[in-house]
N, C-alpha and C positions, 0 to 999 in steps of 0.2 A: 098742614105745612110739614112737616118732619117727613112726611110719604116724598114730598117735592122737594126736602131737600136731601133724601136719600136717592131720587131719582136725579138729582143736578150731581150728585158725587158719585155717582156710578157712571155719569156722560163725563164728566168732568175725569174721571178714572180711566175709562174707555178712551178718551182721547189723548191723557197721557200715555196712554200703553201703546195707543195707534202712532203717536208720537215718536214714541221710544223704536217701535218697530221701523218705521221709516227710517229713523237715524241711524240704526243697525242697519240697515239695508242701504242706504247711501255709503256708510262708512266700509261694506264690505266692497261695494262698487269702487269707492276709491282704495282700498287694499289690494283689490285685485288689479288694479293700472297701476299700483305703483309697484307689487310683480311683477307683471308685465314689461313696466319699463324698466326695471332691474335686470331683467331677461335679455330683453332685447340690448339693454346697454353691454352689458357681459359678453353678448354675441357678438357686438359691434367691436367693443374690445379685442376679443379673438380675433375677429376677422381683422381689424386692423393692424394687428399683432403680426398674423400671418401675411398678411400682405408686405408688412416690412420686411419680414424674413425673406420674402419672394422677391422683393428689390435687392435685398441685401445678396442673396443666392445669384441673382440675376448682373449686379454690380461683377461679383467675382468672378462668371462667368466671361461678362465682357471684359474685362481685364486680364482675364487668360487669354482671351483670343485676340485682344489687341499685341501682347507678350507675343502671341505665335506669328501675327502677322508682322510685328516689328521683324524677327528672327527671319521671316522668309521673305521679307523685304530686304535685309542687310543680305542675304543669301543672294538674291536675283540681281541686287548692285555688284555684288564680289562677281557672281559670271557675267553681269554687265561690262564691268572692268576686263575682266580677262576675255571676254569675246571681243571687245575693241581694240585689245592689245594682240590679239590671235593672226599670226600671219595665215594664210591660205595658199599651199603651193600649189593649190589646183589649177591656179594660174600658169603657173610654170609649166604645167602640161599642156594647156590651152595653148601657151606661146609656141611651146617646141612641135604642137600638133599643126599650127600654121605657119612655121618659118621653114621647118625641115624638111630638104626636098627627100626625095623618094630614093635617091642613091645615098644617101648617107644613112649608116645605119648605126643605131648609140648600142653600147655593153653597159656602160656604165655611169652614175650621175652622183653625183655626192653636193650634198648642201652642207654650210656653217653660214648661221647668220641668214643673210641675204646673197651670199656668194655661193653659184652653183659651179660644178666643175663636171663636163660632159666628157665622156671619152667613147670612141668607136671607131666605124671603120667608113672612107668615104670611097668612093669608084674612082673618081678623078678628082685633080687639084679643084679643077672649075667647080666642081660639087662642093669642096668643101669651102673654097672663097664665097660662091653663092649662099652655102649656110650662113658665114659668117655675116655677109651684107644683110642679109635678111634677120640675122639678130640685131645688128648695128640700128638698121631700118625699124624695127620695133620701139614703140613708145614706152613699153614697161622696160626694156635692156637699157641697163648701164654698162660704163667699160668693157668692151668686149677685148680677150686678149688671146691670140691666138698665136703661140712660138711659131717662127718661122722654121723649127724642125720638124713642123707639120707639113712643110710644101716642097721639101727635098726631093719625092716619088713623084710622080704622075700619074700612076694607078694604084689602088687599091692603099691609098692612106691611112695609116692610122695615127689618129689627131687626140689632142686634147684641147679643148676651150672652158677660157674661165670667164662668167661676166655676172654682174650685181643687176637684180633685181629690184626695180623702185618700190617702195613701202607702199604707197597708192592702189599699186596692184599686186602686191600680196595681202593687202586687208580687203580687197573688192571678192566677195564670194557670190559670183552668178552661176551658182549649178542650176 
């Protein structure tokens, strides 16, 4: 029986030793899992911190672009207001091109606001009167003033004509 007890004691010791090794093995696995989870958690923290930093940088860039766009929109608005109030005197040249007879030669043109003063030479009094009538009949012209002193001569009349252009015509830009 002593031999049997010794054998049972060895088997029991061997089972305790195997159980201890098995516990160490499972503890090693648990420790490895814990270490891997901590590494993964630290990686996730670093990743989220870098994502947060990237979002902050993107928000700063977005704010910078929004400020630029606001500045550009203000500049465009200013240009638009200037353009809306800008008067295009090219319409004046279109009017003169259509109503000026071939026998009337213009030497000088001056403008102030919407008033236009023309001076030149007309071959005959009828040519000057025709020019005056065509100016008056133009939809873009108001208040045509031809001094009577222009009509004293029959031929080669030196003249001055003043008239006002309507705002609607000056605001058109049909080039």
